[in-house]
C-alpha angles and dihedrals in degrees: 000000000000117000102227093201093052092046091049090054091051091047090053089053091052093048092049096043093245119155118259118230129228089259090051090053093049090050089053090049096049107030114022125088122239098248092052090049090050093049092052094043091051090057090059093041094054092042089058103034109012112212095329123122117192134213137162136212104243145151130209130229119192098180096191138005094200107111136179091210126075104204108181093222095055124097095171103067124085141173122267095251096043115115089236093059118116139165126193121238122218090259091053090050091050090049091053092048092050090047087055090050092049090050091053093247118166094194141041115200112208124192132133148136126321100247106206093207095053120088123221088261090066091059091046088051092055088060094043094050091052092047093050093045097048113009093183094060116101110229114216103181149160123016125235089265090058092047088051089053092049090052089051092049095049100031086229131130122266089247093054092048092049093047091057092048091049090051089053092053109277110157104180142338131250119231101238125128096048090103100157121333099215107111098219095049093042091054090055096051104030109004099165097043125098109296124238095262090053090051090051093046092050094052090046089053091048092051091049088055091051097256115141115219141184129232131218143184125202110217139177100053125085098328127107130216092267091056092053093049091047089052092052092048092052091051090048091052093053091047089053088056101043112011087213101126117098103185142357121228120194106208118209113220114243108203099188114114092006135107088257097055090128089073122089119246113256112270124242087250091057091047093055093041092053092049092048094048091046090055091049096047100040097065092157095054114091096203141038116193127212100205101212093195090069101028100042123240097276097052091042090052092049090048088069085076093044102059105291121120101174134059097190108234151273089312100193117188098015108163110164099074095032088058086055092057104273107162096196120114117275088243143358128221121238089249090055092050091048090051092051092050097043093047086056089056095251132123113245118226123182111222135181123234092277093050097256117143113259114225114198129201108179108298093346127083139188134181130241132201121318113279094231118180091233091061096054 
């Protein structure tokens, strides 16, 4: 049963812009109904971003699905000799980059498996080939887990690895690989992968070099409410230190075709609840993304009233979550995204990766000033 006094205290904090504590977050997780969470999250969402809802025109590149790790939640990875295994050639990478250019994409999102037979130079080359093929395309590439692997391969610091990638053309980093920071849960779902402190250290190093990055949390598997709130608090602490995170993306676990396929998929209620609580806890993040690929278009659309202000983008050629059973389309058109946003009563704004407004003139595009929350 909800404690009305406790809830009233939390509401006052939200109204006044005061930071919520770990205990506040846990109370919201365990005792507050969804509509109340949505109402409070929407206050923060509109304070930061008004009625705007952002999207970008992007394309994905997963250059290989061969991976040295065997995370039990992953349906994408495979072994080198498996019939599903593939690895992109330079020509295939160029073709994907030029496809992105032809589609008017401003961003290419690059993540994939950690191919144990490929040296660090191969991953650098992926970035370089894209940059040389289409210089105007922003390259958002390699998660913290991949940077950790590159550091292991080269015996070099995170900073050194990142500096070489930046020189090759890296523009920003996605937020994948965070999964859940709690050590016990992490060991059960991805025990050999980069630990949570490594992920945090890598993003700190990226921020210190001027790279903007995203942050994620995988929910709806073995974790409990306290693990989710702890995860959010750790992200908030790093953001206090660096200010380098752009957006937070809660990622709904898809159990199909994974080692955890006995678990139910997170419900729509849990999706909206997680987004709302994320918006309330992450007071120093400007943006919360409802990743429609994982949530489905209807939940993502509804999330625009529960704290989210971004739907991601056109997302052509996404494979990782579709391999895990996502039933969403492999991509949406700009018109379809506009319709989703407008039906939700929001105003669609195309942004680039760095949250600058995209201005289009026929097939050409330019960017305007940053769409900072403080300027809305």
